[in-house]
C-alpha positions as CSV (number, residue, x, y, z in Angstrom):
1,M,-21.2,-27.8,-19.5
2,S,-19.1,-29.0,-22.2
3,K,-16.6,-26.3,-21.3
4,L,-17.1,-27.6,-17.9
5,K,-16.1,-31.2,-18.7
6,S,-13.0,-30.2,-21.1
7,F,-11.7,-29.0,-18.6
8,I,-12.2,-30.5,-15.0
9,S,-11.2,-34.3,-15.6
10,K,-12.9,-37.2,-14.1
11,R,-11.9,-39.2,-11.7
12,R,-11.8,-43.4,-12.7
13,G,-13.2,-45.7,-9.7
14,K,-10.0,-47.2,-9.3
15,E,-6.8,-45.0,-10.1
16,E,-4.9,-43.7,-7.9
17,K,-5.3,-40.6,-6.1
18,D,-3.2,-38.3,-7.9
19,V,-1.8,-36.4,-4.8
20,P,0.7,-33.5,-4.6
21,T,4.4,-34.8,-2.8
22,V,6.4,-32.0,-4.8
23,F,5.2,-29.1,-3.4
24,N,6.4,-25.6,-0.6
25,A,3.6,-24.2,1.2
26,L,3.9,-20.4,2.6
27,Y,6.7,-21.0,5.5
28,Q,8.2,-23.9,3.8
29,F,11.6,-23.9,1.5
30,N,12.2,-27.4,0.7
31,N,12.7,-29.5,-2.7
32,E,15.7,-26.3,-3.2
33,N,16.8,-25.2,-6.1
34,I,14.3,-27.6,-7.9
35,I,12.6,-24.8,-10.3
36,N,16.5,-23.2,-11.2
37,E,17.8,-27.2,-12.0
38,S,14.4,-27.8,-13.8
39,K,15.7,-25.0,-16.1
40,I,17.1,-27.0,-18.5
41,S,14.4,-29.2,-19.2
42,D,12.4,-29.5,-21.8
43,N,9.9,-27.8,-19.8
44,P,10.8,-25.6,-16.9
45,L,8.7,-24.4,-14.0
46,N,8.2,-20.6,-14.3
47,G,8.6,-18.9,-10.8
48,C,11.8,-17.3,-8.9
49,G,14.7,-18.9,-8.5
50,V,15.5,-17.6,-4.6
51,S,13.2,-18.7,-3.1
52,D,11.2,-21.2,-5.4
53,T,8.0,-19.9,-5.9
54,L,6.3,-20.4,-9.1
55,Y,4.8,-17.5,-11.2
56,L,1.3,-17.1,-12.3
57,E,0.9,-18.2,-15.8
58,G,-0.9,-16.3,-17.6
59,E,-0.7,-12.5,-19.9
60,I,0.3,-10.1,-17.0
61,K,-1.7,-6.9,-17.4
62,T,-1.2,-3.6,-16.3
63,S,-2.9,-2.2,-13.2
64,N,-3.6,0.7,-10.4
65,Y,-1.8,-0.7,-7.8
66,G,1.2,0.9,-6.1
67,F,3.9,0.1,-3.7
68,L,5.4,2.6,-0.7
69,L,8.4,0.5,0.9
70,F,9.9,1.6,4.0
71,G,13.7,0.9,5.0
72,N,16.6,-1.5,4.6
73,H,13.3,-4.1,4.5
74,G,11.8,-2.3,1.6
75,C,14.8,-1.9,-0.4
76,N,14.7,-5.8,-0.7
77,V,11.3,-6.4,-1.4
78,Y,12.0,-3.7,-4.2
79,L,14.8,-5.9,-5.6
80,A,12.2,-8.7,-5.3
81,V,9.2,-7.2,-7.3
82,Q,12.2,-5.8,-10.1
83,E,13.0,-10.0,-10.3
84,R,10.1,-10.4,-11.0
85,V,8.5,-7.2,-13.2
86,P,11.5,-6.2,-14.3
87,D,9.9,-4.5,-18.2
88,N,6.7,-3.7,-16.0
89,I,8.1,-2.0,-12.3
90,P,4.4,-0.3,-10.7
91,A,4.3,2.5,-9.4
92,T,6.7,2.5,-6.7
93,L,7.8,5.1,-3.5
94,I,11.3,4.3,-1.6
95,F,12.2,5.3,1.9
96,A,14.8,4.7,3.7
97,E,18.9,5.8,4.4
98,N,20.8,6.6,1.9
99,K,23.5,3.2,2.8
100,D,20.1,1.3,2.2
101,F,19.5,2.7,-1.5
102,T,22.7,2.3,-2.3
103,N,22.3,-0.6,-4.7
104,L,19.4,0.5,-6.1
105,D,18.3,1.1,-9.6
106,E,18.4,5.4,-8.9
107,R,15.3,6.5,-11.6
108,I,13.9,4.5,-8.5
109,P,11.5,7.3,-6.5
110,F,13.5,7.9,-3.1
111,L,13.0,9.8,-0.2
112,E,15.9,9.7,1.8
113,L,16.0,9.1,6.1
114,P,17.8,10.7,8.5
115,S,20.2,8.4,10.4
116,K,18.9,8.1,14.0
117,E,20.9,6.6,17.2
118,L,17.8,3.8,18.8
119,E,16.3,6.7,21.4
120,E,15.1,8.4,18.5
121,S,14.2,6.0,16.5
122,T,10.4,6.6,18.3
123,F,7.0,7.3,17.2
124,F,6.3,11.0,18.0
125,Q,10.0,11.4,15.8
126,G,8.7,9.2,12.7
127,T,5.3,11.3,12.6
128,K,6.8,15.0,13.0
129,W,9.0,13.9,10.3
130,F,6.3,13.3,8.2
131,E,5.1,17.1,9.3
132,N,8.0,19.0,8.9
133,N,8.2,16.8,5.0
134,K,5.0,16.8,4.8
135,E,4.1,18.6,1.2
136,M,6.8,16.7,-0.5
137,I,6.0,13.6,0.9
138,T,2.2,14.1,-0.2
139,S,3.4,16.0,-3.4
140,Q,5.3,12.8,-4.5
141,I,2.7,9.8,-3.9
142,Q,-0.4,12.0,-5.2
143,R,1.9,12.3,-8.4
144,L,3.1,8.9,-8.5
145,M,0.3,6.5,-7.1
146,R,-2.9,9.3,-8.9
147,N,-4.2,6.2,-11.0
148,T,-3.3,3.4,-8.4
149,S,-7.3,2.0,-6.3
150,I,-4.5,-0.3,-4.0
151,V,-1.2,0.3,-2.4
152,F,0.9,-2.7,-1.0
153,I,3.0,-1.4,1.8
154,F,6.3,-3.0,3.4
155,C,8.0,-1.5,6.3
156,E,11.0,-1.8,8.8
157,N,9.9,-2.9,12.8
158,D,10.7,0.5,13.8
159,G,9.3,3.2,15.7
160,F,9.7,6.3,13.1
161,I,9.3,4.6,9.6
162,F,6.1,3.1,11.9
163,G,5.1,6.7,13.4
164,I,5.6,8.4,9.3
165,V,3.5,5.1,8.3
166,S,0.9,5.9,10.5
167,R,0.6,9.2,9.0
168,V,0.8,8.2,5.3
169,L,-2.1,5.7,6.2
170,E,-4.3,8.2,6.9
171,F,-3.4,10.2,3.2
172,L,-4.5,7.3,1.2
173,R,-7.6,6.8,3.0
174,D,-8.6,10.4,2.9
175,N,-7.7,9.8,-1.1
176,N,-9.8,7.1,-1.7
177,I,-6.8,4.8,-2.5
178,Q,-7.0,2.0,0.4
179,P,-4.2,0.6,1.6
180,I,-2.7,-2.3,2.5
181,L,0.4,-3.7,5.6
182,S,2.6,-6.3,5.2
183,L,4.3,-6.9,8.8
184,H,6.0,-9.0,9.5
185,L,6.8,-10.1,14.0
186,P,10.1,-10.9,14.8
187,I,11.9,-13.8,16.4
188,K,11.0,-14.1,19.7
189,G,14.0,-12.3,22.0
190,S,15.9,-11.9,18.6
191,N,15.5,-7.8,19.1
192,T,13.9,-6.5,22.1
193,I,12.9,-3.2,20.6
194,K,11.3,-4.9,17.1
195,E,9.6,-6.7,18.9
196,F,8.1,-3.6,20.9
197,S,8.0,-1.6,18.3
198,I,5.6,-3.7,16.1
199,L,3.5,-4.7,18.3
200,A,2.7,-0.8,19.8
201,F,2.3,-0.2,16.5
202,I,-0.5,-3.2,16.0
203,Q,-1.9,-1.9,18.8
204,Y,-2.2,1.3,17.8
205,L,-3.9,0.0,14.2
206,M,-6.4,-1.9,16.6
207,D,-7.2,0.8,18.8
208,K,-11.1,2.5,18.7
209,E,-9.8,5.3,17.9
210,T,-7.4,5.0,15.2
211,T,-9.8,7.4,12.7
212,Y,-10.4,4.4,9.8
213,N,-9.6,0.6,10.0
214,F,-6.7,-0.8,8.0
215,P,-6.4,-4.5,7.2
216,F,-2.4,-5.6,7.1
217,I,-0.7,-8.6,5.9
218,L,0.7,-10.6,9.0
219,L,3.4,-12.9,8.6
220,D,5.4,-15.0,11.6
221,E,9.2,-15.5,11.3
222,N,8.8,-18.0,14.5
223,V,7.0,-19.9,12.8
224,L,9.7,-19.6,9.0
225,V,12.0,-20.7,11.3
226,E,10.4,-23.9,12.6
227,A,9.0,-25.1,9.3
228,K,13.4,-24.4,8.7
229,P,15.6,-24.7,11.9
230,S,18.6,-25.4,9.6
231,V,18.8,-22.4,7.4
232,P,20.1,-19.4,8.7
233,L,18.0,-17.4,9.9
234,E,19.1,-14.2,7.1
235,T,19.0,-16.6,4.3
236,I,14.8,-17.6,5.0
237,R,13.6,-14.2,6.2
238,Q,15.2,-13.3,2.0
239,K,13.5,-16.2,0.5
240,L,10.2,-15.1,2.5
241,I,10.5,-11.5,1.4
242,H,11.0,-12.9,-2.3
243,R,7.7,-15.9,-1.7
244,E,5.4,-12.7,-0.5
245,V,6.2,-10.1,-2.8
246,N,5.7,-12.8,-5.4
247,I,2.5,-13.8,-3.6
248,V,1.3,-10.8,-3.7
249,L,1.3,-9.9,-7.3
250,D,0.2,-13.1,-7.7
251,F,-3.2,-11.3,-6.1
252,V,-3.4,-8.2,-8.7
253,F,-2.3,-10.5,-12.2
254,A,-4.9,-13.5,-11.1
255,S,-7.4,-10.6,-10.6
256,L,-7.0,-9.5,-14.0
257,I,-7.0,-12.9,-16.1
258,P,-10.4,-14.4,-16.8
259,S,-11.7,-17.5,-14.6
260,E,-12.8,-20.2,-16.2
261,F,-16.1,-20.6,-14.8
262,Y,-17.0,-17.0,-13.3
263,K,-16.5,-13.2,-13.8
264,V,-13.7,-12.3,-11.4
265,D,-11.8,-8.8,-11.5
266,F,-10.0,-6.0,-9.7
267,S,-12.8,-4.9,-8.3
268,N,-13.6,-8.6,-6.9
269,F,-9.9,-7.9,-5.2
270,L,-10.6,-4.6,-4.0
271,H,-13.1,-5.1,-2.1
272,V,-12.0,-7.4,0.1
273,F,-10.5,-5.6,1.8
274,Q,-12.4,-2.9,2.1
275,N,-13.9,-1.5,5.7
276,A,-11.8,-4.8,7.2
277,R,-9.4,-4.2,10.2
278,G,-6.8,-6.5,11.6
279,P,-4.9,-8.8,9.9
280,C,-5.0,-10.3,6.8
281,K,-4.8,-14.0,6.5
282,L,-2.4,-15.4,3.8
283,L,-2.3,-19.1,1.9
284,S,-0.2,-20.4,-0.6
285,F,1.5,-23.9,-1.7
286,D,3.6,-23.9,-4.5
287,I,3.2,-27.7,-6.1
288,Y,5.7,-29.3,-8.7
289,D,4.2,-31.9,-9.0
290,D,1.4,-32.6,-11.9
291,K,-1.8,-33.9,-10.1
292,S,-4.6,-32.6,-9.3
293,E,-6.3,-34.0,-5.9
294,L,-5.3,-30.1,-4.4
295,S,-8.3,-30.5,-1.8
296,H,-5.7,-32.6,0.5
297,L,-2.9,-30.1,0.3
298,F,-6.1,-28.2,2.4
299,K,-5.9,-30.6,5.3
300,N,-3.4,-29.1,6.6
301,R,-2.3,-26.1,6.5
302,K,0.4,-26.1,9.2
303,Y,2.8,-23.7,7.4
304,A,0.3,-23.0,4.5
305,E,-1.3,-20.1,6.0
306,G,-0.3,-16.8,7.7
307,F,-1.2,-17.5,10.7
308,T,-4.5,-20.0,12.4
309,T,-7.3,-18.8,14.5
310,K,-10.6,-20.9,15.8
311,T,-12.7,-18.7,13.7
312,S,-13.0,-18.6,10.4
313,S,-12.2,-15.2,7.9
314,T,-15.8,-13.0,6.9
315,R,-14.2,-12.6,3.4
316,G,-11.4,-13.5,1.0
317,F,-10.0,-13.8,-2.7
318,L,-8.4,-17.2,-2.9
319,F,-8.3,-18.4,-6.9
320,I,-6.4,-21.7,-8.1
321,Q,-4.3,-22.3,-11.6
322,P,-3.8,-25.5,-12.3
323,G,-1.0,-27.6,-13.9
324,L,-2.0,-30.2,-17.0
325,K,-4.5,-32.8,-16.0
326,G,-6.6,-29.8,-14.5
327,I,-9.3,-30.3,-11.4
328,V,-10.8,-33.5,-10.4
329,T,-14.4,-32.9,-9.8
330,S,-15.1,-34.2,-6.6
331,E,-12.0,-32.2,-5.4
332,Y,-13.1,-28.9,-6.6
333,R,-15.9,-29.7,-4.7
334,I,-14.4,-29.6,-1.1
335,V,-12.3,-26.8,-1.6
336,R,-15.7,-25.3,-2.1
337,E,-17.3,-27.2,0.6
338,I,-14.4,-25.5,3.2
339,Y,-15.4,-21.9,2.4
340,A,-18.9,-22.9,1.9
341,N,-19.9,-20.4,4.6
342,Q,-17.7,-17.2,4.1
343,D,-17.6,-14.4,1.6
344,V,-14.8,-15.9,-1.0
345,V,-14.3,-15.1,-4.3
346,F,-13.1,-18.3,-5.9
347,S,-11.9,-18.8,-9.0
348,I,-10.0,-21.1,-11.5
349,L,-7.7,-20.0,-14.2
350,R,-6.6,-21.2,-17.4
351,K,-3.9,-25.1,-17.0
352,R,-0.3,-23.4,-17.1
353,S,2.8,-25.4,-18.4
354,R,4.1,-27.2,-15.6
355,G,3.1,-27.0,-12.0
356,S,0.5,-25.7,-9.8
357,L,-0.2,-23.0,-6.9
358,I,-2.9,-22.3,-4.5
359,R,-2.8,-18.5,-3.2
360,G,-6.0,-17.1,-0.6
361,I,-5.9,-13.6,1.3
362,F,-9.0,-14.1,3.9
363,T,-9.7,-10.9,5.7
364,Y,-12.0,-10.3,8.8
365,N,-9.6,-12.3,11.1
366,E,-9.8,-12.6,15.4
367,L,-5.9,-11.8,16.2
368,P,-4.7,-15.0,16.2
369,K,-3.4,-16.6,20.1
370,T,-0.1,-16.6,18.6
371,L,-0.4,-13.1,18.5
372,L,-1.8,-12.0,22.1
373,E,1.0,-14.2,24.1
374,K,3.4,-11.8,22.2
375,Y,2.0,-8.7,24.2
376,Q,3.6,-10.8,27.6
377,L,6.5,-8.7,26.4
378,F,5.6,-5.8,27.6
379,S,5.0,-7.5,31.5
380,D,9.4,-8.4,30.8
381,I,10.7,-4.9,29.5
382,I,10.7,-1.2,30.5
383,V,10.5,1.8,28.5
384,E,11.9,5.1,29.8
385,L,11.0,8.4,28.8
386,L,13.9,11.0,27.9
387,D,14.6,14.5,28.3
388,E,16.2,16.4,24.9
389,Q,19.6,15.4,26.4
390,K,18.3,11.9,26.6
391,N,18.6,11.6,30.7
392,P,15.3,9.3,32.4
393,V,12.8,11.5,33.8
394,A,9.8,8.6,33.8
395,V,9.3,5.2,32.5
396,Q,5.9,5.0,30.5
397,D,2.4,3.4,31.8
398,L,2.1,0.9,29.2
399,S,-1.7,0.6,30.1
400,Q,-1.8,3.9,28.1
401,L,0.6,2.9,25.2
402,R,-1.1,5.2,22.8
403,D,0.1,7.9,25.0
404,L,4.1,6.8,23.5
405,W,3.0,8.3,20.2
406,N,3.7,11.4,22.2
407,H,7.1,11.3,23.3
408,D,10.1,12.5,21.7
409,F,12.6,10.0,22.8
410,Y,12.2,6.4,25.0
411,K,14.7,3.9,25.8
412,I,13.2,-0.3,25.6
413,S,15.1,-2.1,27.9
414,I,14.3,-5.7,29.7
415,Y,13.2,-5.2,32.7
416,S,15.6,-7.2,34.4
417,E,18.3,-6.2,32.8
418,S,17.2,-2.4,34.1
419,Q,17.0,-3.3,37.4
420,E,20.5,-4.7,37.3
421,T,22.3,-1.0,36.1
């Protein structure tokens, strides 16, 4: 009990509330350059200067996890991983066109993807490329990921890449490796082909005919723009990539750092995803104040959660690394009560030198309303099936969307535009 008393500070009755005022939620990028500017202070904030995301503090141990990265998006993810752990890069394999890989470290294992016309960026072409190169792909994955239990997959919103990923997912599960996808819903109206491709891929992942259950982290770039409308989209998207990578790495590292109150290990983190299907919800706060009443942040999670749902998640992994003041006893109880009816692994880590952070990931979520609304896009587009000469031969019935995975080439366009032409 003495350890508990020494870690959680008690509040005096009339003392003012110690509520953080300087922080960023998952989709927020306020307090710009706060980490870089702190470098000249006697007690700098330890974190990523690109996204102002705090690093989890403590002894970083190696673990059995890896990354499979696809397309230009995957290459950007690698740069964020390299920034965080330059001397301890986890097992990583990159699938990308040569033009996207050019600026990366040539020592990183790399499989070159062919360049394609839009009509060739189809699910079927991706699955066919995988089958044609199956021995090379699977031998690379087996060699690199032989000691891994979890593989994080970041991929471009592209039908060809999703086709490859669909086969890679099955290979990983056949080899008892837990895949966790990261998917970003693109800005509405920014790119119809990318919007359609990811919605069709999510439908594939959720389809009852899909062999395995595959969990995927879901982030909505529309919320990102809402939270920071004055920042150019590409700038803020890069910030989100760096933040997401650091959050993912924090989960792995936190599962290897002893909790102050409970026994937590990597198997607890792995348990969250076993048998889970569908969207995983992230929760994240980076707090730059040295204040201890963190439960106030949980009261407004609009920009702190990857998406919102009315129904609570079933499983989760949540940890807090407090600042030097620790956590007030009443605050700790409030946070525990929020997740009292869920199978959530809860860990409070040793105090950090400055600031504090909150990280959570939750599975067994219902499909969020915002995602279901995006499927209205299907009523506004037409998918023309093409022959080998790229000439239209039929129109895909989108009520039979899975059949689209069997067509070599197709063209996606807005319905009104196709009618005019």
